[in-house]
Steps between C-alpha positions, in 0.01 A plus 500: 500500500624846407430844656220677313572813303297814447555790259660801661252754368588690183863388523381176340749303708387169648623484859458226753244571769781458754796733454822514707585804709869547560478720805604208725830496322597850622707360793575647834419720685159518335451138419633143567861427419535279194815371340554582134499130395167447687350804327611364165349161572176667604475729194560210264235299689251786438528448128534118522168492702326683211479861629560751220475834684771651727454829678790686658611851590803715569365521858539121538870498586696249292200338334566655155866396507409150595239468222754629250773269624297174506230553233699681233486194269123456552388858437252412229317252730331761717332840516726733698366793703684750716425840645612864480509801717720314748814668626833366369764380741449405862189625682550801730649409839233378733230482231252213495280390213322666330799712410481848360450531124587742224284513184713756309608418146867478600436240768254304293749462213798430731296244688396315182858495366624357830221238499587394146867461596423303813246278321735450209235575241430765237132537585238475772160362412340730755623807696277594786485830687553406859312606813203662331589871463226747428415607144607851588842377615552309175387791291741735685792255459405410136514137608263372228686682221817328616342162504364546147843611379658183645227296327574668172867407549389131532648479854153421646200340334216608732422762763376403844390644833539341837196684631289530811223720642456796502675553165415184311174617350683802352767269360240292322335807358823624352475223236882463463574195709484154345526311833414571860648329802245515779486360852218247559407195698206345680610708802567820310226577254514878503607511129270228376282728289794690360660176375185440292508866386862464382406199289193673358743769383702240314792463740656186646501448874779360719388432854746540787429385852284220365598267789487778755876461565424138599346617824222236511743210453510270790878547550466881512161506687429874453842619634485762216220621288435651156704809419293816549270361765520577873666232716254219562244623249552210265440245776196692617343491156576129460345411837201724464417365150479138613665387169702243697188287488522488122850357470418132489835329428662824389768677707439865580769604256354290216161662566645850498709448183213334313263777611736755339515286181121501489474870430384504137698818424836362622770439243762364746577510863864555607618287788851525640706252698868415556409139584491256216254273683259788551536582130402149406214498745367830348522351149306194611222723634495716196459195277166431678385833375215717636260382768177328393252769400248430777775496770642827366166674518432368851847616616450847347175532685656418833800717436281795402383521854855479644640756256222751558 
């Protein structure tokens, strides 16, 4: 059994419904330590397991370098997405994610050139504006004009936005972004309607946070929650909804991932890990596909109460 694919909006690219997010390869102090050889084994396993979408960022430490080092000979096997607006060089002393960003034309171009060198490629399939700046900010910095120039130079194929409320609706209305990366899961449904709106406008959708940072998994047991929610809010929504009664033989993590995959407007959901066993477990779940329709509707009804 292979992982299903969906078309990434007007890009026309067919992407697997499970993508790989390389943030977990950023290394310390912002992530787990991982040896280069282990990172190489993991990245090759991503492609060997059938995933054809990899998402990274300048902000993700060494992840771009590792992808370039270990997948340089497999570049045509996957759709490669990175981000712009990130600062070059080390983050400011004492800074913690999300780091400051600069959407000026000089920083956008310099960032892309650095990403291409690190990734050992002459093009990105998708360059996404990071951390959801306002339309006014991008107009002031001439961000979109720079992205279009880079596309005209064949250094990027498509323009994307890693967007969130309150600016996401404006981003969609601009009509210039081919793909939106949006946070969403059973426990974080604030952007649910906007995901459908983006697709109605012809864009592809990449979901991040689709497993709620693994918080429901039995081994993590709510020690963390979805990014953007107050501490304990994910657990509160889960318990209030009563969806635990719907799991049957599924683990919590399987339920949450398959709930995300059930959104009809999703193109792919990006899940990151530095553990090859977790990767293979995620792939096995993704191969099962969305939840049965009746279970999905029942779960949405219960979660509506908890998310209100």
